[in-house]
PDB file of N, CA, C and O in Angstrom:
ATOM      1  N   MET A   1       0.750  -1.183   0.149  1.00  0.00           N
ATOM      2  CA  MET A   1       0.290   0.017  -0.079  1.00  0.00           C
ATOM      3  C   MET A   1       1.053   1.266   0.094  1.00  0.00           C
ATOM      4  O   MET A   1       0.588   2.364  -0.210  1.00  0.00           O
ATOM      5  N   ALA A   2       2.019   1.119   0.499  1.00  0.00           N
ATOM      6  CA  ALA A   2       2.974   2.413   0.376  1.00  0.00           C
ATOM      7  C   ALA A   2       3.172   2.712  -0.538  1.00  0.00           C
ATOM      8  O   ALA A   2       3.247   3.910  -0.809  1.00  0.00           O
ATOM      9  N   GLN A   3       3.406   1.448  -1.722  1.00  0.00           N
ATOM     10  CA  GLN A   3       3.805   1.775  -3.121  1.00  0.00           C
ATOM     11  C   GLN A   3       2.419   2.813  -3.940  1.00  0.00           C
ATOM     12  O   GLN A   3       2.488   3.892  -4.529  1.00  0.00           O
ATOM     13  N   CYS A   4       1.796   2.335  -3.782  1.00  0.00           N
ATOM     14  CA  CYS A   4       0.739   2.983  -4.045  1.00  0.00           C
ATOM     15  C   CYS A   4       0.200   4.495  -3.677  1.00  0.00           C
ATOM     16  O   CYS A   4      -0.576   5.157  -4.366  1.00  0.00           O
ATOM     17  N   VAL A   5       1.112   5.084  -1.766  1.00  0.00           N
ATOM     18  CA  VAL A   5       0.152   6.372  -1.544  1.00  0.00           C
ATOM     19  C   VAL A   5       1.714   6.704  -2.884  1.00  0.00           C
ATOM     20  O   VAL A   5       1.437   7.623  -3.654  1.00  0.00           O
ATOM     21  N   ARG A   6       2.980   6.131  -3.103  1.00  0.00           N
ATOM     22  CA  ARG A   6       3.858   7.294  -3.476  1.00  0.00           C
ATOM     23  C   ARG A   6       3.468   7.019  -4.948  1.00  0.00           C
ATOM     24  O   ARG A   6       4.412   7.670  -5.395  1.00  0.00           O
ATOM     25  N   THR A   7       3.051   6.727  -5.688  1.00  0.00           N
ATOM     26  CA  THR A   7       1.851   7.196  -6.899  1.00  0.00           C
ATOM     27  C   THR A   7       1.228   7.776  -7.139  1.00  0.00           C
ATOM     28  O   THR A   7       1.024   8.393  -8.185  1.00  0.00           O
ATOM     29  N   ASP A   8       0.821   7.742  -6.359  1.00  0.00           N
ATOM     30  CA  ASP A   8      -0.548   8.571  -5.576  1.00  0.00           C
ATOM     31  C   ASP A   8      -0.664   9.965  -5.760  1.00  0.00           C
ATOM     32  O   ASP A   8      -1.439  10.772  -6.273  1.00  0.00           O
ATOM     33  N   LEU A   9       0.740   9.931  -4.952  1.00  0.00           N
ATOM     34  CA  LEU A   9       1.431  11.361  -4.462  1.00  0.00           C
ATOM     35  C   LEU A   9       2.492  11.949  -5.781  1.00  0.00           C
ATOM     36  O   LEU A   9       2.792  13.142  -5.743  1.00  0.00           O
ATOM     37  N   ASP A  10       2.809  11.447  -6.444  1.00  0.00           N
ATOM     38  CA  ASP A  10       4.390  11.266  -7.893  1.00  0.00           C
ATOM     39  C   ASP A  10       2.839  12.027  -8.851  1.00  0.00           C
ATOM     40  O   ASP A  10       2.769  13.224  -9.133  1.00  0.00           O
ATOM     41  N   CYS A  11       1.828  11.061  -9.175  1.00  0.00           N
ATOM     42  CA  CYS A  11       0.699  11.593 -10.347  1.00  0.00           C
ATOM     43  C   CYS A  11       0.220  12.768  -9.817  1.00  0.00           C
ATOM     44  O   CYS A  11      -0.028  13.639 -10.650  1.00  0.00           O
ATOM     45  N   ALA A  12      -0.053  13.130  -8.238  1.00  0.00           N
ATOM     46  CA  ALA A  12      -0.879  14.462  -8.239  1.00  0.00           C
ATOM     47  C   ALA A  12       0.468  15.248  -8.477  1.00  0.00           C
ATOM     48  O   ALA A  12       0.125  16.110  -9.287  1.00  0.00           O
ATOM     49  N   ASP A  13       1.519  15.390  -8.276  1.00  0.00           N
ATOM     50  CA  ASP A  13       2.570  16.365  -8.292  1.00  0.00           C
ATOM     51  C   ASP A  13       2.748  16.813  -9.626  1.00  0.00           C
ATOM     52  O   ASP A  13       2.978  17.960 -10.010  1.00  0.00           O
ATOM     53  N   ILE A  14       2.613  15.780 -10.281  1.00  0.00           N
ATOM     54  CA  ILE A  14       2.720  15.966 -12.252  1.00  0.00           C
ATOM     55  C   ILE A  14       1.425  16.484 -13.111  1.00  0.00           C
ATOM     56  O   ILE A  14       1.426  17.029 -14.215  1.00  0.00           O
ATOM     57  N   CYS A  15       0.156  16.095 -12.141  1.00  0.00           N
ATOM     58  CA  CYS A  15      -0.794  17.098 -12.644  1.00  0.00           C
ATOM     59  C   CYS A  15      -0.905  18.021 -12.341  1.00  0.00           C
ATOM     60  O   CYS A  15      -1.558  18.722 -13.114  1.00  0.00           O
ATOM     61  N   SER A  16      -0.438  18.627 -11.190  1.00  0.00           N
ATOM     62  CA  SER A  16      -0.688  19.478 -10.960  1.00  0.00           C
ATOM     63  C   SER A  16       0.595  20.431 -11.840  1.00  0.00           C
ATOM     64  O   SER A  16       0.427  21.614 -12.139  1.00  0.00           O
ATOM     65  N   THR A  17       1.600  19.807 -12.096  1.00  0.00           N
ATOM     66  CA  THR A  17       2.477  21.121 -12.456  1.00  0.00           C
ATOM     67  C   THR A  17       2.176  21.169 -14.051  1.00  0.00           C
ATOM     68  O   THR A  17       2.689  21.914 -14.885  1.00  0.00           O
ATOM     69  N   THR A  18       1.371  20.340 -14.201  1.00  0.00           N
ATOM     70  CA  THR A  18       1.113  20.280 -15.923  1.00  0.00           C
ATOM     71  C   THR A  18      -0.386  21.195 -15.875  1.00  0.00           C
ATOM     72  O   THR A  18      -0.996  21.465 -16.910  1.00  0.00           O
ATOM     73  N   VAL A  19      -0.778  21.544 -14.738  1.00  0.00           N
ATOM     74  CA  VAL A  19      -1.996  22.476 -15.041  1.00  0.00           C
ATOM     75  C   VAL A  19      -1.456  23.659 -15.130  1.00  0.00           C
ATOM     76  O   VAL A  19      -1.717  24.460 -16.028  1.00  0.00           O
ATOM     77  N   ARG A  20      -0.384  23.918 -13.874  1.00  0.00           N
ATOM     78  CA  ARG A  20       0.212  25.321 -13.902  1.00  0.00           C
ATOM     79  C   ARG A  20       1.010  25.260 -14.872  1.00  0.00           C
ATOM     80  O   ARG A  20       1.956  25.755 -14.260  1.00  0.00           O
ATOM     81  N   VAL A  21       1.574  24.995 -16.247  1.00  0.00           N
ATOM     82  CA  VAL A  21       2.372  25.183 -16.957  1.00  0.00           C
ATOM     83  C   VAL A  21       1.351  25.351 -18.155  1.00  0.00           C
ATOM     84  O   VAL A  21       1.573  26.167 -19.050  1.00  0.00           O
ATOM     85  N   LEU A  22       0.278  24.588 -18.141  1.00  0.00           N
ATOM     86  CA  LEU A  22      -0.492  24.735 -19.379  1.00  0.00           C
ATOM     87  C   LEU A  22      -1.417  25.957 -19.797  1.00  0.00           C
ATOM     88  O   LEU A  22      -1.646  26.451 -20.902  1.00  0.00           O
ATOM     89  N   SER A  23      -2.069  26.410 -17.954  1.00  0.00           N
ATOM     90  CA  SER A  23      -2.158  27.575 -18.382  1.00  0.00           C
ATOM     91  C   SER A  23      -2.157  28.697 -17.917  1.00  0.00           C
ATOM     92  O   SER A  23      -3.033  29.328 -17.326  1.00  0.00           O
ATOM     93  N   ARG A  24      -0.886  29.002 -18.267  1.00  0.00           N
ATOM     94  CA  ARG A  24      -0.193  30.190 -18.134  1.00  0.00           C
ATOM     95  C   ARG A  24      -0.806  31.006 -19.657  1.00  0.00           C
ATOM     96  O   ARG A  24      -1.173  30.388 -20.656  1.00  0.00           O
ATOM     97  N   GLN A  25      -0.797  32.191 -19.541  1.00  0.00           N
ATOM     98  CA  GLN A  25      -1.570  33.124 -20.673  1.00  0.00           C
ATOM     99  C   GLN A  25      -0.340  33.553 -21.574  1.00  0.00           C
ATOM    100  O   GLN A  25      -0.237  34.749 -21.848  1.00  0.00           O
ATOM    101  N   THR A  26       0.538  32.716 -22.020  1.00  0.00           N
ATOM    102  CA  THR A  26       1.375  32.674 -22.998  1.00  0.00           C
ATOM    103  C   THR A  26       2.008  31.923 -23.873  1.00  0.00           C
ATOM    104  O   THR A  26       1.879  30.782 -23.428  1.00  0.00           O
ATOM    105  N   HIS A  27       2.783  31.859 -25.122  1.00  0.00           N
ATOM    106  CA  HIS A  27       2.454  31.102 -25.586  1.00  0.00           C
ATOM    107  C   HIS A  27       3.296  29.535 -25.179  1.00  0.00           C
ATOM    108  O   HIS A  27       3.992  29.510 -24.164  1.00  0.00           O
ATOM    109  N   ILE A  28       3.175  28.405 -25.964  1.00  0.00           N
ATOM    110  CA  ILE A  28       4.135  26.909 -25.059  1.00  0.00           C
ATOM    111  C   ILE A  28       4.515  26.550 -26.293  1.00  0.00           C
ATOM    112  O   ILE A  28       4.175  27.167 -27.302  1.00  0.00           O
ATOM    113  N   ASP A  29       5.020  25.845 -26.288  1.00  0.00           N
ATOM    114  CA  ASP A  29       6.239  24.873 -27.472  1.00  0.00           C
ATOM    115  C   ASP A  29       5.137  23.781 -27.773  1.00  0.00           C
ATOM    116  O   ASP A  29       4.825  23.194 -26.737  1.00  0.00           O
ATOM    117  N   GLN A  30       4.467  23.347 -28.875  1.00  0.00           N
ATOM    118  CA  GLN A  30       3.248  22.279 -29.125  1.00  0.00           C
ATOM    119  C   GLN A  30       4.012  21.104 -28.160  1.00  0.00           C
ATOM    120  O   GLN A  30       3.621  20.513 -27.153  1.00  0.00           O
ATOM    121  N   SER A  31       5.722  21.016 -29.198  1.00  0.00           N
ATOM    122  CA  SER A  31       5.724  19.738 -28.361  1.00  0.00           C
ATOM    123  C   SER A  31       6.770  19.625 -27.132  1.00  0.00           C
ATOM    124  O   SER A  31       7.550  18.683 -26.995  1.00  0.00           O
ATOM    125  N   ALA A  32       6.660  20.770 -26.232  1.00  0.00           N
ATOM    126  CA  ALA A  32       6.492  20.300 -24.920  1.00  0.00           C
ATOM    127  C   ALA A  32       5.773  20.451 -23.958  1.00  0.00           C
ATOM    128  O   ALA A  32       6.037  20.261 -22.771  1.00  0.00           O
ATOM    129  N   ALA A  33       4.340  20.982 -24.686  1.00  0.00           N
ATOM    130  CA  ALA A  33       3.131  20.691 -24.101  1.00  0.00           C
ATOM    131  C   ALA A  33       2.330  19.450 -24.127  1.00  0.00           C
ATOM    132  O   ALA A  33       1.470  19.101 -23.318  1.00  0.00           O
ATOM    133  N   ALA A  34       2.881  18.644 -25.518  1.00  0.00           N
ATOM    134  CA  ALA A  34       2.662  17.458 -25.981  1.00  0.00           C
ATOM    135  C   ALA A  34       3.439  16.555 -24.487  1.00  0.00           C
ATOM    136  O   ALA A  34       2.857  15.687 -23.838  1.00  0.00           O
ATOM    137  N   THR A  35       5.037  17.125 -24.193  1.00  0.00           N
ATOM    138  CA  THR A  35       5.710  15.874 -23.732  1.00  0.00           C
ATOM    139  C   THR A  35       5.161  16.159 -22.143  1.00  0.00           C
ATOM    140  O   THR A  35       5.211  15.349 -21.217  1.00  0.00           O
ATOM    141  N   LEU A  36       4.670  17.425 -22.103  1.00  0.00           N
ATOM    142  CA  LEU A  36       3.989  16.558 -20.175  1.00  0.00           C
ATOM    143  C   LEU A  36       2.950  16.626 -20.339  1.00  0.00           C
ATOM    144  O   LEU A  36       2.471  16.619 -19.205  1.00  0.00           O
ATOM    145  N   VAL A  37       1.747  16.733 -21.414  1.00  0.00           N
ATOM    146  CA  VAL A  37       0.695  15.747 -21.195  1.00  0.00           C
ATOM    147  C   VAL A  37       0.327  14.587 -21.371  1.00  0.00           C
ATOM    148  O   VAL A  37      -0.741  14.078 -21.031  1.00  0.00           O
ATOM    149  N   LYS A  38       1.848  13.784 -22.313  1.00  0.00           N
ATOM    150  CA  LYS A  38       2.134  11.956 -22.143  1.00  0.00           C
ATOM    151  C   LYS A  38       2.636  11.780 -20.862  1.00  0.00           C
ATOM    152  O   LYS A  38       2.801  10.696 -20.303  1.00  0.00           O
ATOM    153  N   ALA A  39       2.933  13.168 -20.301  1.00  0.00           N
ATOM    154  CA  ALA A  39       3.566  12.508 -18.610  1.00  0.00           C
ATOM    155  C   ALA A  39       2.417  12.351 -17.647  1.00  0.00           C
ATOM    156  O   ALA A  39       2.009  11.470 -16.890  1.00  0.00           O
ATOM    157  N   CYS A  40       1.995  13.817 -18.059  1.00  0.00           N
ATOM    158  CA  CYS A  40       0.259  13.759 -16.699  1.00  0.00           C
ATOM    159  C   CYS A  40      -0.428  12.027 -17.334  1.00  0.00           C
ATOM    160  O   CYS A  40      -0.479  11.012 -16.639  1.00  0.00           O
ATOM    161  N   ARG A  41      -0.705  12.097 -18.233  1.00  0.00           N
ATOM    162  CA  ARG A  41      -1.209  10.545 -19.039  1.00  0.00           C
ATOM    163  C   ARG A  41      -0.676   9.590 -18.247  1.00  0.00           C
ATOM    164  O   ARG A  41      -1.276   8.948 -17.384  1.00  0.00           O
ATOM    165  N   ASP A  42       0.627   9.493 -18.599  1.00  0.00           N
ATOM    166  CA  ASP A  42       1.258   7.761 -18.418  1.00  0.00           C
ATOM    167  C   ASP A  42       1.464   8.163 -16.817  1.00  0.00           C
ATOM    168  O   ASP A  42       1.975   7.206 -16.236  1.00  0.00           O
ATOM    169  N   ALA A  43       1.239   9.205 -15.992  1.00  0.00           N
ATOM    170  CA  ALA A  43       1.070   9.413 -14.146  1.00  0.00           C
ATOM    171  C   ALA A  43      -0.690   8.803 -13.833  1.00  0.00           C
ATOM    172  O   ALA A  43      -1.102   7.944 -13.054  1.00  0.00           O
ATOM    173  N   CYS A  44      -1.072   9.273 -14.360  1.00  0.00           N
ATOM    174  CA  CYS A  44      -2.638   8.803 -14.384  1.00  0.00           C
ATOM    175  C   CYS A  44      -2.666   7.312 -14.732  1.00  0.00           C
ATOM    176  O   CYS A  44      -2.804   6.588 -13.746  1.00  0.00           O
ATOM    177  N   GLN A  45      -2.545   6.573 -16.141  1.00  0.00           N
ATOM    178  CA  GLN A  45      -2.620   5.767 -15.924  1.00  0.00           C
ATOM    179  C   GLN A  45      -1.916   4.566 -14.650  1.00  0.00           C
ATOM    180  O   GLN A  45      -2.462   3.644 -14.045  1.00  0.00           O
ATOM    181  N   THR A  46      -0.607   5.051 -14.617  1.00  0.00           N
ATOM    182  CA  THR A  46      -0.580   4.241 -13.446  1.00  0.00           C
ATOM    183  C   THR A  46      -0.897   3.823 -12.155  1.00  0.00           C
ATOM    184  O   THR A  46      -1.045   2.852 -11.413  1.00  0.00           O
ATOM    185  N   CYS A  47      -0.941   5.522 -12.294  1.00  0.00           N
ATOM    186  CA  CYS A  47      -1.741   5.778 -10.667  1.00  0.00           C
ATOM    187  C   CYS A  47      -3.286   4.528 -10.557  1.00  0.00           C
ATOM    188  O   CYS A  47      -3.603   3.749  -9.657  1.00  0.00           O
ATOM    189  N   ALA A  48      -3.876   4.801 -11.776  1.00  0.00           N
ATOM    190  CA  ALA A  48      -5.455   4.185 -12.018  1.00  0.00           C
ATOM    191  C   ALA A  48      -4.801   2.745 -11.514  1.00  0.00           C
ATOM    192  O   ALA A  48      -5.263   2.172 -10.527  1.00  0.00           O
ATOM    193  N   ARG A  49      -3.798   2.260 -12.200  1.00  0.00           N
ATOM    194  CA  ARG A  49      -3.674   0.672 -12.778  1.00  0.00           C
ATOM    195  C   ARG A  49      -3.153   0.167 -11.206  1.00  0.00           C
ATOM    196  O   ARG A  49      -3.390  -1.033 -11.077  1.00  0.00           O
ATOM    197  N   ASP A  50      -2.411   0.855  -9.798  1.00  0.00           N
ATOM    198  CA  ASP A  50      -2.223   1.020  -8.784  1.00  0.00           C
ATOM    199  C   ASP A  50      -3.658   0.787  -7.928  1.00  0.00           C
ATOM    200  O   ASP A  50      -4.127  -0.234  -7.425  1.00  0.00           O
ATOM    201  N   CYS A  51      -4.077   1.966  -7.973  1.00  0.00           N
ATOM    202  CA  CYS A  51      -5.585   1.774  -6.949  1.00  0.00           C
ATOM    203  C   CYS A  51      -6.628   1.195  -7.645  1.00  0.00           C
ATOM    204  O   CYS A  51      -7.784   1.438  -7.297  1.00  0.00           O
ATOM    205  N   GLU A  52      -6.352   0.344  -8.734  1.00  0.00           N
ATOM    206  CA  GLU A  52      -7.839  -0.531  -9.585  1.00  0.00           C
ATOM    207  C   GLU A  52      -7.368  -1.737  -8.437  1.00  0.00           C
ATOM    208  O   GLU A  52      -8.336  -2.345  -7.980  1.00  0.00           O
ATOM    209  N   SER A  53      -6.178  -2.118  -7.969  1.00  0.00           N
ATOM    210  CA  SER A  53      -5.527  -3.094  -7.036  1.00  0.00           C
ATOM    211  C   SER A  53      -6.277  -3.568  -6.184  1.00  0.00           C
ATOM    212  O   SER A  53      -6.696  -4.715  -6.031  1.00  0.00           O
ATOM    213  N   HIS A  54      -6.519  -2.188  -5.347  1.00  0.00           N
ATOM    214  CA  HIS A  54      -7.149  -2.190  -3.814  1.00  0.00           C
ATOM    215  C   HIS A  54      -8.887  -1.543  -4.006  1.00  0.00           C
ATOM    216  O   HIS A  54      -9.557  -1.175  -3.041  1.00  0.00           O
ATOM    217  N   ARG A  55      -9.274  -1.523  -5.145  1.00  0.00           N
ATOM    218  CA  ARG A  55     -10.659  -1.566  -5.025  1.00  0.00           C
ATOM    219  C   ARG A  55     -11.504  -1.564  -4.260  1.00  0.00           C
ATOM    220  O   ARG A  55     -12.034  -0.640  -3.644  1.00  0.00           O
ATOM    221  N   ASP A  56     -11.781  -3.331  -4.270  1.00  0.00           N
ATOM    222  CA  ASP A  56     -12.237  -4.214  -3.105  1.00  0.00           C
ATOM    223  C   ASP A  56     -12.609  -3.782  -1.678  1.00  0.00           C
ATOM    224  O   ASP A  56     -13.627  -3.740  -0.986  1.00  0.00           O
ATOM    225  N   GLN A  57     -10.966  -3.401  -1.533  1.00  0.00           N
ATOM    226  CA  GLN A  57     -10.952  -2.953   0.048  1.00  0.00           C
ATOM    227  C   GLN A  57     -11.001  -1.792   0.130  1.00  0.00           C
ATOM    228  O   GLN A  57     -11.393  -1.174   1.120  1.00  0.00           O
ATOM    229  N   HIS A  58     -10.648  -1.371  -0.793  1.00  0.00           N
ATOM    230  CA  HIS A  58     -11.027   0.545   0.069  1.00  0.00           C
ATOM    231  C   HIS A  58     -11.621   1.732  -0.973  1.00  0.00           C
ATOM    232  O   HIS A  58     -11.182   1.991  -2.093  1.00  0.00           O
ATOM    233  N   GLN A  59     -12.786   2.399  -0.252  1.00  0.00           N
ATOM    234  CA  GLN A  59     -13.483   3.128  -1.503  1.00  0.00           C
ATOM    235  C   GLN A  59     -12.344   4.422  -2.062  1.00  0.00           C
ATOM    236  O   GLN A  59     -12.549   4.824  -3.207  1.00  0.00           O
ATOM    237  N   HIS A  60     -11.408   4.934  -1.437  1.00  0.00           N
ATOM    238  CA  HIS A  60     -10.788   5.913  -1.677  1.00  0.00           C
ATOM    239  C   HIS A  60      -9.760   5.399  -2.763  1.00  0.00           C
ATOM    240  O   HIS A  60      -8.677   5.964  -2.917  1.00  0.00           O
ATOM    241  N   CYS A  61     -10.063   4.544  -3.344  1.00  0.00           N
ATOM    242  CA  CYS A  61      -8.680   3.754  -3.906  1.00  0.00           C
ATOM    243  C   CYS A  61      -9.781   3.732  -5.518  1.00  0.00           C
ATOM    244  O   CYS A  61      -9.381   4.055  -6.637  1.00  0.00           O
ATOM    245  N   ALA A  62     -10.852   3.370  -5.249  1.00  0.00           N
ATOM    246  CA  ALA A  62     -11.657   2.823  -6.374  1.00  0.00           C
ATOM    247  C   ALA A  62     -11.908   4.983  -7.093  1.00  0.00           C
ATOM    248  O   ALA A  62     -11.958   5.435  -8.237  1.00  0.00           O
ATOM    249  N   GLU A  63     -11.995   5.685  -5.683  1.00  0.00           N
ATOM    250  CA  GLU A  63     -12.132   6.935  -6.829  1.00  0.00           C
ATOM    251  C   GLU A  63     -11.310   7.505  -7.561  1.00  0.00           C
ATOM    252  O   GLU A  63     -11.475   7.983  -8.683  1.00  0.00           O
ATOM    253  N   CYS A  64      -9.889   7.431  -6.557  1.00  0.00           N
ATOM    254  CA  CYS A  64      -9.100   7.594  -7.260  1.00  0.00           C
ATOM    255  C   CYS A  64      -8.379   6.842  -8.590  1.00  0.00           C
ATOM    256  O   CYS A  64      -7.397   7.318  -9.161  1.00  0.00           O
ATOM    257  N   ALA A  65      -8.912   5.831  -8.904  1.00  0.00           N
ATOM    258  CA  ALA A  65      -8.702   5.476  -9.892  1.00  0.00           C
ATOM    259  C   ALA A  65      -9.464   5.336 -10.861  1.00  0.00           C
ATOM    260  O   ALA A  65      -9.112   4.654 -11.823  1.00  0.00           O
ATOM    261  N   ASP A  66     -11.316   6.283 -10.786  1.00  0.00           N
ATOM    262  CA  ASP A  66     -11.797   6.382 -11.494  1.00  0.00           C
ATOM    263  C   ASP A  66     -11.578   7.929 -11.820  1.00  0.00           C
ATOM    264  O   ASP A  66     -11.808   8.476 -12.898  1.00  0.00           O
ATOM    265  N   SER A  67     -11.140   8.448 -10.791  1.00  0.00           N
ATOM    266  CA  SER A  67     -10.560   9.947 -10.943  1.00  0.00           C
ATOM    267  C   SER A  67      -9.280  10.133 -12.096  1.00  0.00           C
ATOM    268  O   SER A  67      -8.972  11.172 -12.681  1.00  0.00           O
ATOM    269  N   CYS A  68      -8.701   8.891 -12.208  1.00  0.00           N
ATOM    270  CA  CYS A  68      -7.673   9.171 -13.015  1.00  0.00           C
ATOM    271  C   CYS A  68      -7.370   8.574 -14.167  1.00  0.00           C
ATOM    272  O   CYS A  68      -6.398   8.701 -14.912  1.00  0.00           O
ATOM    273  N   ASN A  69      -8.560   7.744 -14.234  1.00  0.00           N
ATOM    274  CA  ASN A  69      -8.879   7.037 -15.577  1.00  0.00           C
ATOM    275  C   ASN A  69      -9.383   8.600 -16.700  1.00  0.00           C
ATOM    276  O   ASN A  69      -9.057   9.059 -17.795  1.00  0.00           O
ATOM    277  N   ARG A  70     -10.298   8.924 -15.625  1.00  0.00           N
ATOM    278  CA  ARG A  70     -10.715  10.397 -16.635  1.00  0.00           C
ATOM    279  C   ARG A  70      -9.674  11.229 -17.116  1.00  0.00           C
ATOM    280  O   ARG A  70      -9.504  11.721 -18.231  1.00  0.00           O
ATOM    281  N   CYS A  71      -8.785  11.320 -15.721  1.00  0.00           N
ATOM    282  CA  CYS A  71      -7.601  12.307 -16.140  1.00  0.00           C
ATOM    283  C   CYS A  71      -7.255  12.045 -17.603  1.00  0.00           C
ATOM    284  O   CYS A  71      -7.331  12.811 -18.564  1.00  0.00           O
ATOM    285  N   ALA A  72      -6.719  10.333 -17.509  1.00  0.00           N
ATOM    286  CA  ALA A  72      -5.614   9.988 -18.725  1.00  0.00           C
ATOM    287  C   ALA A  72      -6.513  10.281 -20.034  1.00  0.00           C
ATOM    288  O   ALA A  72      -6.106  10.874 -21.033  1.00  0.00           O
ATOM    289  N   THR A  73      -7.600   9.840 -19.876  1.00  0.00           N
ATOM    290  CA  THR A  73      -8.996  10.193 -21.085  1.00  0.00           C
ATOM    291  C   THR A  73      -9.064  11.307 -21.508  1.00  0.00           C
ATOM    292  O   THR A  73      -9.550  11.468 -22.628  1.00  0.00           O
ATOM    293  N   ALA A  74      -8.514  12.642 -20.610  1.00  0.00           N
ATOM    294  CA  ALA A  74      -8.521  14.198 -20.978  1.00  0.00           C
ATOM    295  C   ALA A  74      -7.523  14.542 -21.303  1.00  0.00           C
ATOM    296  O   ALA A  74      -7.583  15.626 -21.884  1.00  0.00           O
ATOM    297  N   CYS A  75      -6.153  13.969 -21.181  1.00  0.00           N
ATOM    298  CA  CYS A  75      -5.012  14.270 -21.455  1.00  0.00           C
ATOM    299  C   CYS A  75      -5.218  13.728 -23.276  1.00  0.00           C
ATOM    300  O   CYS A  75      -5.043  14.496 -24.222  1.00  0.00           O
ATOM    301  N   ASP A  76      -5.484  12.753 -23.362  1.00  0.00           N
ATOM    302  CA  ASP A  76      -5.267  11.767 -24.614  1.00  0.00           C
ATOM    303  C   ASP A  76      -6.011  12.934 -25.881  1.00  0.00           C
ATOM    304  O   ASP A  76      -5.473  13.285 -26.931  1.00  0.00           O
ATOM    305  N   GLU A  77      -7.548  13.398 -25.293  1.00  0.00           N
ATOM    306  CA  GLU A  77      -7.830  13.623 -26.192  1.00  0.00           C
ATOM    307  C   GLU A  77      -7.162  15.497 -26.128  1.00  0.00           C
ATOM    308  O   GLU A  77      -7.249  16.292 -27.064  1.00  0.00           O
ATOM    309  N   LEU A  78      -6.683  15.715 -25.080  1.00  0.00           N
ATOM    310  CA  LEU A  78      -5.970  17.015 -25.387  1.00  0.00           C
ATOM    311  C   LEU A  78      -4.419  16.838 -26.452  1.00  0.00           C
ATOM    312  O   LEU A  78      -3.871  17.747 -27.075  1.00  0.00           O
ATOM    313  N   LEU A  79      -4.082  15.660 -26.396  1.00  0.00           N
ATOM    314  CA  LEU A  79      -2.838  15.386 -27.360  1.00  0.00           C
ATOM    315  C   LEU A  79      -3.646  15.106 -28.468  1.00  0.00           C
ATOM    316  O   LEU A  79      -2.818  15.030 -29.375  1.00  0.00           O
ATOM    317  N   GLY A  80      -4.434  14.962 -28.818  1.00  0.00           N
ATOM    318  CA  GLY A  80      -5.657  14.728 -30.288  1.00  0.00           C
ATOM    319  C   GLY A  80      -5.235  16.215 -30.942  1.00  0.00           C
ATOM    320  O   GLY A  80      -4.762  16.339 -32.071  1.00  0.00           O
ATOM    321  N   HIS A  81      -5.529  17.449 -29.901  1.00  0.00           N
ATOM    322  CA  HIS A  81      -5.374  18.486 -30.765  1.00  0.00           C
ATOM    323  C   HIS A  81      -4.249  19.319 -30.517  1.00  0.00           C
ATOM    324  O   HIS A  81      -4.362  20.457 -30.973  1.00  0.00           O
ATOM    325  N   LEU A  82      -3.195  19.057 -29.918  1.00  0.00           N
ATOM    326  CA  LEU A  82      -2.229  19.147 -29.583  1.00  0.00           C
ATOM    327  C   LEU A  82      -1.234  18.818 -31.371  1.00  0.00           C
ATOM    328  O   LEU A  82      -0.551  19.572 -32.064  1.00  0.00           O
ATOM    329  N   ASP A  83      -1.584  17.536 -31.505  1.00  0.00           N
ATOM    330  CA  ASP A  83      -0.825  16.879 -32.911  1.00  0.00           C
ATOM    331  C   ASP A  83      -1.471  17.711 -33.803  1.00  0.00           C
ATOM    332  O   ASP A  83      -0.786  18.204 -34.699  1.00  0.00           O
ATOM    333  N   GLY A  84      -2.950  18.036 -33.729  1.00  0.00           N
ATOM    334  CA  GLY A  84      -3.467  18.313 -34.772  1.00  0.00           C
ATOM    335  C   GLY A  84      -3.564  19.656 -35.462  1.00  0.00           C
ATOM    336  O   GLY A  84      -4.142  19.754 -36.545  1.00  0.00           O
TER     337      GLY A  84
END
């Protein structure tokens, strides 16, 4: 369970950093933005996978897995706009 908590915290930090950088009101290089969003997506997928393994034992793990899956999907959608 300690590794799961570590993964959760890492994911939260990566997501927070991604939001801060992407929400600035200045131009961002498309390649840099895509790199950040991919890192966020990957962190969310890892976190969701870890939390899924505890879903049946802990409600907060189920909620975390669901949130991370939604975030990973949003990242994929954003990547579609950045690539296009």
